[in-house]
N, C-alpha and C positions, 0 to 999 in steps of 0.2 A: 727282366728287373725294369726296365724304362718303363713297360705298360703298367707296372705297379705303381710306380711314382706318380704317373699321370692320374691314375684312379685316386691315389692317395690325396693329390691336391685338389681334384673335383670334391672329395668328400670334405675337405677342409672349408671349401668355399660355400657349400651347402648350408652348414650350420650358421656361417657369418652372414649369409644372405637372408637366413630366416630371422635371426636377431635383428638385423637392419630393418626388415619389414616389420617385425614386432615394435621395434623403437618408433617407426613412423606412425604406426597405429595408436600406440599409446600417447605421442605427442599430438596427433591429430585429435584424439579424444579430450585431451586437456585443453587444448584450443577450443574445441566446440563446447566445454563445459565451462569455461571461464564466463560468458554472459549470464549463466544461470544464478551466480551469485548476486546479480543485480536484479533478479525476478523475485523479489519479495515485497511485499507491501510495507511501507514505512511511513508512519504519520506523527510529526512533531506538533504537539498542542502546547501553546504558551498562552499564559493567563497574565495580560498586561496591567489589569486593575482587579479589585475584588479580593476575597479571602484568600486566594492562591496566587495573588499578585507576584510576578517575577518567577514563578515555577514553569517549568517546561517539561512536558510529558513525553519523552521518546519511545514511541509504541511500535509495534507490528502486530500481524494477526496469524502468526504460527505459520504452520506448513501448508495448510489447505487455505486457497485463496480463490474458490471456484465462484464466489459470489460478492467479492469486494466492489467490483466496478463492472458495469454492464451496459452496452448501448443497445437501443431498443429502436430499430428502424422505424417500425409502424407508429412510434411516439415522435420519433426524430427527438431523443432525449437519452441522457445519460444517467443512471442511478448508481449512487455509491451507497453500500451498506457494509461496513467493517465490524465484525465482532467474531471473536472476542478482541478487545484491545489489550495487548500485553506490553508491559514496560521492558525496554531493552536490558535493563539491569535492576535488582532489587524490587522485582514485580510486587506492587501494592494492590493492584487492581483485580476486581473479581471476574469471573468469565462474563458477566453480563455486562461489562463496559463496552460501548459501542460509540460509533458516530454513522450519522446517514443525512443525505441531502441528494438533490439532483439538478441538472441544468437541461435547457433545451438546446438544440443546436446539432450540426453535423459533427462527426468525431475530428476535431481540428484544433488547432492552437488558436490563442485570442482570448479575449473578455466575453465572460458570460454573466448570467445573473442566475442565482441560487433559487430552485423552486422545491416545493414538496412533489416528489415524484408521482404519487398516487392521485394527487388533486393538485394541479398547478394553479388553482384559484385560492388555496389555503393561504393564510398570512404569514405561517411558519413554513420554513423550507425543511427542517430537520432538526436535529440535536446532537450535542454532545452529552454522552451518559458515562462518567466517570463513577464507578461504583468500588468503594475499597474495602478490602479485606476486614478492616476495623469497624465497619459500619458506616462511615464517612461516605458522602457522595457530592457530587455537584453536576447539575443537569442544566446545560446552557443551551437555549433555543437559536438555531440558526436562523435569522430573519430572511423571509421571502426578498429576493432582489439583491440579497448581499452579493457583492463583485467577486468573481472567481476568475483568477488568471490560470490559463492553460498554457505552459510553455513547452510541452510535448505530449502527443496523444498517439501512443504506440498502436501497433497492431494486436490482435488477441495474443496473450501470452507475454506482451512487453508491458512497460508500465505508462501511466498516465500520470504527468508531473506537473504540478502547480501549486497554488496557494490561494487561500480564502481568509479575509480579514473582516472582523464585524464586532459591532457592540451588541450584546446579548442579554436578556433577561435571564437569570440564573435563580434556581432553588438549590440550597445547599446546606448541608451539615458537615462542618469542618471543624476538627478539633472538639467534637460534642456540642458545638454551637450551631444551632439552625438559624437560617436567615433568606431572604430574597433580595436580590440587587442586579443591578445592570453593570456588566462587566465587558471590557475589550479583549477579543480573542484573536490570536494569529494561529492558523493551521497552515503549515506546509505538508504535501503529500507526495509520495511516489507509490501508487496504488497499481496492483497487476490487473490489466484489464482481462476479463472473461470473455470467451466467444460471444458474439451478438445474439441476442434473442430472437429466435425466428417464428 
């Protein structure tokens, strides 16, 4: 009888031990997955003046971010190309909406100047192209040497966080009215860094 009760006690502890290990595994998985919520490209574009004055577009680039931001060691430069830009709520943007620019320098925090990645000698560093599903659009040129502040430059798979403010020549069609105007734009970004280009 005693032999049976010892076996019975052992058989109780085996499932309890298995459940305990399973709980540890699940908790560990949850802890490891938490940072993944942060691994999404987010770009806030605010027009301070112009036809969209006071409007902020809170955007992301969807599930695949393999080209949003990449460092090129051979050029000692970073390239940003985010497309499509999708509004966080009530998406009014078409899939052609994008933002692009670049800057020279090692992957680090600090102040940098915007360049056109493919040709640093160009007078324009890139552009913001917001194309709306109703046919409206605004295209703002990012000027060469616009000041970029990088607050965090993560490793590949992490995010590069910073902002860029500038006055830009814009070509637009807004509420059916076409025009051209210089406007002030503020862009805050948290962009997922892709593996370096080798």
